[in-house]
A tleap script that builds the chain and sets N, CA, C and O, in Angstrom:
source leaprc.protein.ff14SB
mol = sequence {
  NMET ALA LEU MET LYS ILE PHE SER GLY SER
  GLU ILE LEU ALA THR ALA LEU GLN THR LYS
  LEU GLU ASP ALA GLY ILE ASP THR LEU LEU
  LYS ASN ASN ILE GLN SER GLY ARG LEU ALA
  GLY PHE GLY THR SER GLY MET ALA VAL GLU
  LEU PHE ILE GLU GLU VAL ASP PHE GLY LYS
  ALA ASP PRO ILE VAL GLU ASP PHE ARG MET
  SER CILE
}
set mol.1.N position { 1.273 -1.519 0.213 }
set mol.1.CA position { 0.072 0.053 -0.155 }
set mol.1.C position { 0.905 1.616 0.582 }
set mol.1.O position { 1.215 2.077 1.680 }
set mol.2.N position { 0.984 2.033 -1.190 }
set mol.2.CA position { 1.552 3.225 -1.761 }
set mol.2.C position { 0.556 4.238 -0.900 }
set mol.2.O position { -0.614 4.043 -0.568 }
set mol.3.N position { 1.565 5.598 -0.605 }
set mol.3.CA position { 0.488 6.572 -0.302 }
set mol.3.C position { 1.674 7.625 -1.572 }
set mol.3.O position { 2.861 7.696 -1.890 }
set mol.4.N position { -0.157 8.495 -2.032 }
set mol.4.CA position { 0.633 9.432 -2.759 }
set mol.4.C position { 0.038 10.501 -2.556 }
set mol.4.O position { -1.162 10.230 -2.502 }
set mol.5.N position { 0.209 11.623 -2.404 }
set mol.5.CA position { -0.540 13.037 -2.333 }
set mol.5.C position { -0.911 13.329 -3.028 }
set mol.5.O position { -0.668 12.605 -3.994 }
set mol.6.N position { -1.646 14.326 -3.294 }
set mol.6.CA position { -3.080 14.541 -4.467 }
set mol.6.C position { -3.315 15.982 -4.472 }
set mol.6.O position { -3.536 16.760 -5.400 }
set mol.7.N position { -3.191 16.188 -2.926 }
set mol.7.CA position { -3.436 18.067 -2.892 }
set mol.7.C position { -1.768 18.462 -1.763 }
set mol.7.O position { -0.730 17.907 -1.404 }
set mol.8.N position { -2.368 19.540 -1.647 }
set mol.8.CA position { -1.935 20.944 -0.788 }
set mol.8.C position { -1.868 21.701 -0.741 }
set mol.8.O position { -1.047 22.435 -1.291 }
set mol.9.N position { -3.478 22.173 0.589 }
set mol.9.CA position { -3.701 24.230 0.630 }
set mol.9.C position { -5.011 23.873 1.941 }
set mol.9.O position { -5.032 22.657 2.133 }
set mol.10.N position { -5.469 24.203 2.336 }
set mol.10.CA position { -5.911 24.625 2.782 }
set mol.10.C position { -6.824 23.872 3.854 }
set mol.10.O position { -7.943 23.464 3.545 }
set mol.11.N position { -6.340 23.725 5.001 }
set mol.11.CA position { -8.190 22.549 5.789 }
set mol.11.C position { -9.415 22.780 4.793 }
set mol.11.O position { -9.902 21.818 4.199 }
set mol.12.N position { -9.682 23.486 4.700 }
set mol.12.CA position { -11.398 23.955 4.205 }
set mol.12.C position { -11.695 23.146 3.380 }
set mol.12.O position { -12.601 22.315 3.322 }
set mol.13.N position { -10.309 23.607 2.255 }
set mol.13.CA position { -9.999 23.030 0.077 }
set mol.13.C position { -10.084 20.987 1.088 }
set mol.13.O position { -10.927 20.182 1.482 }
set mol.14.N position { -8.668 21.144 1.019 }
set mol.14.CA position { -8.675 19.864 1.805 }
set mol.14.C position { -9.873 19.118 2.696 }
set mol.14.O position { -9.468 18.204 3.415 }
set mol.15.N position { -10.725 19.289 2.716 }
set mol.15.CA position { -11.573 18.795 3.766 }
set mol.15.C position { -12.772 18.672 2.664 }
set mol.15.O position { -13.252 17.539 2.700 }
set mol.16.N position { -13.486 19.650 1.545 }
set mol.16.CA position { -14.196 19.202 0.726 }
set mol.16.C position { -13.698 18.439 -0.321 }
set mol.16.O position { -14.474 17.871 -1.088 }
set mol.17.N position { -12.387 18.353 -0.454 }
set mol.17.CA position { -11.704 16.761 -1.290 }
set mol.17.C position { -12.095 16.143 -1.333 }
set mol.17.O position { -12.767 15.629 -2.228 }
set mol.18.N position { -11.641 15.646 0.534 }
set mol.18.CA position { -11.544 14.643 0.984 }
set mol.18.C position { -13.012 13.954 1.021 }
set mol.18.O position { -13.262 12.775 0.768 }
set mol.19.N position { -13.907 14.958 1.390 }
set mol.19.CA position { -15.265 14.570 0.741 }
set mol.19.C position { -16.196 13.945 -0.029 }
set mol.19.O position { -17.036 13.055 0.104 }
set mol.20.N position { -15.536 15.154 -1.419 }
set mol.20.CA position { -15.319 14.920 -2.313 }
set mol.20.C position { -15.408 13.062 -3.110 }
set mol.20.O position { -16.184 12.248 -3.611 }
set mol.21.N position { -13.767 13.321 -2.666 }
set mol.21.CA position { -13.503 11.418 -2.882 }
set mol.21.C position { -13.670 10.295 -2.317 }
set mol.21.O position { -13.241 9.273 -2.853 }
set mol.22.N position { -14.480 10.260 -0.846 }
set mol.22.CA position { -15.059 9.653 -0.335 }
set mol.22.C position { -16.384 9.128 -0.430 }
set mol.22.O position { -16.826 8.074 0.029 }
set mol.23.N position { -17.235 10.466 -1.425 }
set mol.23.CA position { -17.781 10.305 -1.679 }
set mol.23.C position { -18.602 8.920 -3.213 }
set mol.23.O position { -19.649 8.512 -3.717 }
set mol.24.N position { -16.621 8.763 -3.253 }
set mol.24.CA position { -16.769 8.196 -4.279 }
set mol.24.C position { -16.558 6.660 -4.569 }
set mol.24.O position { -16.578 5.716 -5.359 }
set mol.25.N position { -16.324 7.196 -3.211 }
set mol.25.CA position { -15.435 4.785 -1.958 }
set mol.25.C position { -14.439 5.277 -2.460 }
set mol.25.O position { -14.347 4.767 -3.576 }
set mol.26.N position { -12.856 6.635 -2.154 }
set mol.26.CA position { -12.034 6.470 -3.006 }
set mol.26.C position { -11.659 6.711 -1.370 }
set mol.26.O position { -12.425 7.399 -0.695 }
set mol.27.N position { -10.573 6.177 -0.826 }
set mol.27.CA position { -10.043 6.090 1.288 }
set mol.27.C position { -9.462 7.861 1.084 }
set mol.27.O position { -9.368 8.290 -0.066 }
set mol.28.N position { -9.218 8.490 1.899 }
set mol.28.CA position { -8.658 9.071 2.136 }
set mol.28.C position { -6.972 8.747 2.842 }
set mol.28.O position { -6.444 7.645 2.997 }
set mol.29.N position { -6.551 9.767 3.090 }
set mol.29.CA position { -6.035 10.232 4.847 }
set mol.29.C position { -5.134 11.342 4.410 }
set mol.29.O position { -4.318 11.459 3.495 }
set mol.30.N position { -5.669 12.322 5.626 }
set mol.30.CA position { -5.881 14.087 5.408 }
set mol.30.C position { -4.397 13.628 6.777 }
set mol.30.O position { -4.276 12.688 7.563 }
set mol.31.N position { -3.493 14.893 6.456 }
set mol.31.CA position { -2.308 15.507 7.513 }
set mol.31.C position { -2.065 16.506 7.437 }
set mol.31.O position { -1.461 17.175 6.599 }
set mol.32.N position { -2.821 16.824 8.902 }
set mol.32.CA position { -4.009 18.541 8.921 }
set mol.32.C position { -1.553 18.803 10.349 }
set mol.32.O position { -0.987 18.374 11.354 }
set mol.33.N position { -1.344 19.796 9.130 }
set mol.33.CA position { 0.532 19.638 9.859 }
set mol.33.C position { -0.126 20.982 10.710 }
set mol.33.O position { 0.809 21.278 11.454 }
set mol.34.N position { -1.334 22.033 11.018 }
set mol.34.CA position { -1.530 22.357 11.066 }
set mol.34.C position { -1.578 22.848 12.381 }
set mol.34.O position { -0.944 23.669 13.044 }
set mol.35.N position { -3.052 21.674 12.644 }
set mol.35.CA position { -2.890 21.387 14.377 }
set mol.35.C position { -2.725 21.042 15.204 }
set mol.35.O position { -3.242 21.125 16.318 }
set mol.36.N position { -0.992 20.009 14.280 }
set mol.36.CA position { 0.376 19.191 14.675 }
set mol.36.C position { 1.199 20.493 15.072 }
set mol.36.O position { 2.088 20.319 15.905 }
set mol.37.N position { 1.107 21.108 14.833 }
set mol.37.CA position { 2.137 22.412 14.946 }
set mol.37.C position { 0.992 23.332 15.673 }
set mol.37.O position { 1.345 24.461 15.330 }
set mol.38.N position { -0.375 23.519 16.617 }
set mol.38.CA position { -0.716 23.980 16.810 }
set mol.38.C position { -0.380 23.230 18.422 }
set mol.38.O position { 0.104 23.678 19.462 }
set mol.39.N position { -0.871 21.973 18.040 }
set mol.39.CA position { -0.769 20.535 19.834 }
set mol.39.C position { 1.056 20.960 20.712 }
set mol.39.O position { 1.360 20.842 21.899 }
set mol.40.N position { 2.063 21.532 19.325 }
set mol.40.CA position { 2.935 20.858 20.093 }
set mol.40.C position { 3.773 22.299 19.879 }
set mol.40.O position { 4.987 22.288 19.676 }
set mol.41.N position { 2.774 23.886 19.966 }
set mol.41.CA position { 3.864 25.081 20.094 }
set mol.41.C position { 4.334 25.792 19.407 }
set mol.41.O position { 5.291 26.560 19.499 }
set mol.42.N position { 3.573 25.525 18.584 }
set mol.42.CA position { 4.524 26.520 17.301 }
set mol.42.C position { 3.973 25.988 15.889 }
set mol.42.O position { 3.690 24.875 15.445 }
set mol.43.N position { 3.950 27.428 15.342 }
set mol.43.CA position { 2.891 28.016 14.683 }
set mol.43.C position { 2.974 27.231 13.026 }
set mol.43.O position { 4.050 26.643 12.909 }
set mol.44.N position { 2.215 27.131 11.958 }
set mol.44.CA position { 3.263 26.646 10.942 }
set mol.44.C position { 2.236 27.494 9.494 }
set mol.44.O position { 1.217 28.182 9.555 }
set mol.45.N position { 2.845 27.169 8.631 }
set mol.45.CA position { 2.360 28.049 6.771 }
set mol.45.C position { 0.747 27.163 6.706 }
set mol.45.O position { 0.614 25.941 6.770 }
set mol.46.N position { -0.668 28.475 6.521 }
set mol.46.CA position { -1.437 28.450 5.683 }
set mol.46.C position { -1.724 26.802 5.187 }
set mol.46.O position { -2.861 26.365 5.362 }
set mol.47.N position { -0.845 26.052 4.670 }
set mol.47.CA position { -0.254 25.249 3.704 }
set mol.47.C position { -0.108 24.222 4.318 }
set mol.47.O position { 0.337 23.300 3.635 }
set mol.48.N position { -0.342 23.965 5.534 }
set mol.48.CA position { 0.090 22.520 6.276 }
set mol.48.C position { -1.101 21.885 6.197 }
set mol.48.O position { -1.559 21.528 7.283 }
set mol.49.N position { -2.140 21.482 4.623 }
set mol.49.CA position { -3.175 19.771 5.077 }
set mol.49.C position { -2.619 19.572 4.250 }
set mol.49.O position { -2.429 20.471 3.430 }
set mol.50.N position { -2.058 18.226 4.054 }
set mol.50.CA position { -1.856 17.031 2.523 }
set mol.50.C position { -2.776 16.336 2.973 }
set mol.50.O position { -3.033 15.754 4.027 }
set mol.51.N position { -3.519 16.592 1.390 }
set mol.51.CA position { -4.621 14.520 1.243 }
set mol.51.C position { -3.236 14.022 0.562 }
set mol.51.O position { -2.239 14.547 0.068 }
set mol.52.N position { -3.943 12.150 0.916 }
set mol.52.CA position { -3.177 10.696 0.387 }
set mol.52.C position { -4.447 10.261 0.061 }
set mol.52.O position { -5.597 10.442 0.462 }
set mol.53.N position { -3.624 9.353 -1.169 }
set mol.53.CA position { -4.978 8.656 -1.924 }
set mol.53.C position { -3.313 7.302 -1.709 }
set mol.53.O position { -2.097 7.214 -1.538 }
set mol.54.N position { -4.448 6.647 -1.878 }
set mol.54.CA position { -3.843 4.797 -2.269 }
set mol.54.C position { -3.077 5.447 -3.317 }
set mol.54.O position { -3.235 6.666 -3.391 }
set mol.55.N position { -1.833 4.597 -4.612 }
set mol.55.CA position { -1.158 4.585 -5.846 }
set mol.55.C position { -2.520 4.039 -6.245 }
set mol.55.O position { -3.272 5.011 -6.174 }
set mol.56.N position { -3.260 2.908 -6.652 }
set mol.56.CA position { -4.674 2.163 -6.696 }
set mol.56.C position { -5.351 2.805 -7.000 }
set mol.56.O position { -5.955 2.310 -7.952 }
set mol.57.N position { -5.796 4.013 -6.697 }
set mol.57.CA position { -6.846 4.492 -7.081 }
set mol.57.C position { -6.850 5.685 -7.321 }
set mol.57.O position { -7.648 6.620 -7.263 }
set mol.58.N position { -5.800 5.505 -7.611 }
set mol.58.CA position { -4.909 7.165 -9.375 }
set mol.58.C position { -5.585 7.590 -9.847 }
set mol.58.O position { -5.956 8.758 -9.733 }
set mol.59.N position { -6.387 5.909 -11.283 }
set mol.59.CA position { -7.130 7.225 -11.826 }
set mol.59.C position { -8.411 7.360 -11.368 }
set mol.59.O position { -8.952 8.463 -11.291 }
set mol.60.N position { -9.288 5.681 -10.857 }
set mol.60.CA position { -10.352 6.489 -9.835 }
set mol.60.C position { -10.460 8.062 -10.235 }
set mol.60.O position { -11.190 8.654 -11.029 }
set mol.61.N position { -9.178 8.596 -9.143 }
set mol.61.CA position { -9.403 10.318 -8.402 }
set mol.61.C position { -9.402 10.521 -9.108 }
set mol.61.O position { -10.483 10.467 -9.694 }
set mol.62.N position { -8.075 11.027 -9.926 }
set mol.62.CA position { -7.338 12.011 -10.947 }
set mol.62.C position { -8.439 12.673 -11.397 }
set mol.62.O position { -8.431 13.896 -11.253 }
set mol.63.N position { -9.842 11.913 -12.154 }
set mol.63.CA position { -10.414 13.471 -12.856 }
set mol.63.C position { -11.620 13.714 -11.383 }
set mol.63.O position { -12.789 13.895 -11.722 }
set mol.64.N position { -11.395 13.713 -10.223 }
set mol.64.CA position { -12.401 13.878 -9.281 }
set mol.64.C position { -11.084 15.236 -8.907 }
set mol.64.O position { -11.195 16.454 -8.771 }
set mol.65.N position { -10.246 14.576 -8.861 }
set mol.65.CA position { -8.764 16.018 -8.398 }
set mol.65.C position { -9.236 16.706 -9.804 }
set mol.65.O position { -10.439 16.464 -9.899 }
set mol.66.N position { -9.017 17.085 -10.372 }
set mol.66.CA position { -8.844 17.750 -11.299 }
set mol.66.C position { -10.311 19.019 -11.975 }
set mol.66.O position { -10.467 20.086 -12.569 }
set mol.67.N position { -11.013 17.960 -11.364 }
set mol.67.CA position { -12.485 19.074 -11.300 }
set mol.67.C position { -12.553 20.255 -10.163 }
set mol.67.O position { -12.686 21.470 -10.012 }
set mol.68.N position { -12.412 19.321 -9.647 }
set mol.68.CA position { -12.474 19.985 -8.101 }
set mol.68.C position { -11.281 21.066 -7.687 }
set mol.68.O position { -11.247 21.706 -6.636 }
set mol.69.N position { -10.162 21.123 -8.931 }
set mol.69.CA position { -9.148 21.937 -9.648 }
set mol.69.C position { -9.074 23.299 -9.917 }
set mol.69.O position { -8.536 24.289 -9.420 }
set mol.70.N position { -10.164 22.889 -11.367 }
set mol.70.CA position { -11.339 23.787 -12.099 }
set mol.70.C position { -11.642 24.587 -11.592 }
set mol.70.O position { -11.531 25.783 -11.864 }
set mol.71.N position { -12.519 23.591 -9.932 }
set mol.71.CA position { -13.624 25.038 -9.391 }
set mol.71.C position { -13.031 26.307 -8.575 }
set mol.71.O position { -13.518 27.420 -8.381 }
set mol.72.N position { -11.789 25.728 -8.163 }
set mol.72.CA position { -11.380 26.894 -7.023 }
set mol.72.C position { -10.858 27.752 -7.482 }
set mol.72.O position { -10.489 28.696 -6.783 }
savepdb mol mol.pdb
quit
């Protein structure tokens, strides 16, 4: 199981894309460096949320991701 990063950006946009992918039956992993940094006591940039999927799901996810990128 290899993961690939498909999005990096704000928490709001990453969560919106995560919802679209999960509605299509694609499992995702959200890495929120903003919350991790806050809990550790230091700040991070606003683009510190990353969204990952399994490589085998890329073919199914790519049209959804591209449509999302064109809509923002």
